[in-house]
N, C-alpha and C positions, 0 to 999 in steps of 0.2 A: 752715570758715572759710578759704576759698581766698585766697591772696595775702597772708596775714598775715606770714609769715616766709619769707625766702629760705632756702636751705639753709645753715644756720648752720655745720655742719662744713666745708662747702666754703669759706665766707667766712673762717673761722678759719685754715684751711690756706693759702689764698692769701695772707692777711695775714702769716702766719708766714714765708712765702717772699718777701715784698715787698722786704725789705732785703738779704737774702743767701741763697744756696743752703744747704740743710740736708738731713740725713737724717731718716727717719721718727721715730726716738726723740727726736731733738732738737726736731723740730716739736712733738711732744706735750708735751715738758717746757716749751718756750717758751710754749705756750698756757696751761699750768697756772701758770707763773710770772707771766705778764702778767695773768691773771685772779685772782691770789692764791688759787689752788687751788679756785676756784669752778667752773671748766670743765675737763673731762677728755675726751680722745679715747682710747678704748680701742683696742687693736690690731685688734680685729674691725671697728671702724669706720674707723680711720685707713688701714690698708694697702689695703683694697679701694677707698677713696676716692682714694688716691694713684694707684692703677692706672687708675681711671676718668678722673681728671683728666689723666693722661698720655695715655690713649687719645684724649681729646677735644682734645689739643693745647694744653692750658692750662698744663701744666708739662712739663718735660723732665727725665728721670732719667738719670744716668750712674754706672756702677759705679766706685768708687774703692778702690784696694788699698794705696796708698802710706801708710806711717806708721801702719797699723792691723794688728791681729792677724788680722782677717777683713775681707773685702770689705763695703762698705756702699754703698747706692745713695743718691746725693745728688741732690736735686731743686732745680730753679730755675724761676721763672716765665718763660713765653714772653711775647711781645708780646700775644697773645690773652689770656693769663692776667692781665696787667696791666690790659687793657681791662675784662675781666669783673670784676676786683676793684674797680675804680673804680665800675662800674655797681652792683654788689651792695652796696658800702659806702654809696652814695647811697640806694639803696632801703632798706637796713636803717635808716639814720638817719631817713628819712622815716617808716617804720613805727614805730620806737621813739618818735619824737616824738608820733605819733598815739596810741599805746598809753599814753604818759605822760599825755596830755590826758584820756583816758578814765578812767584810774586816779586822777587827781587831782581829778576832779569830786566835789563833795560827795555823800555817800551819802544816799539817801532823797529826793533832790530830784526832783520830777516835771518831766521835760524835755519835756512836751507829749505824752507817749505815753499812750495810753489802756490 
């Protein structure tokens, strides 16, 4: 089923960074909070994704040491990241609407398929 869902973890991370820069742990907690604990990004998914998005130029990371016990890398969206987020958000909304239509059709109804 190609094309059904864009990369959801990518979409969620880009959205988490849309309003303000953040570090990885805070990104993961924000996603959990916003989804009322229905969505979780584990470290094994999140950190490789952050590195990949940074390599692709969609986010920019910078180490911060002030006011913390240990350094943390804070990420922010680049202009390219904002563009991709807008595109992926639109694609997701279109797909979600299509899936909702399919799921809300009455079961057992013959839709002209043999």
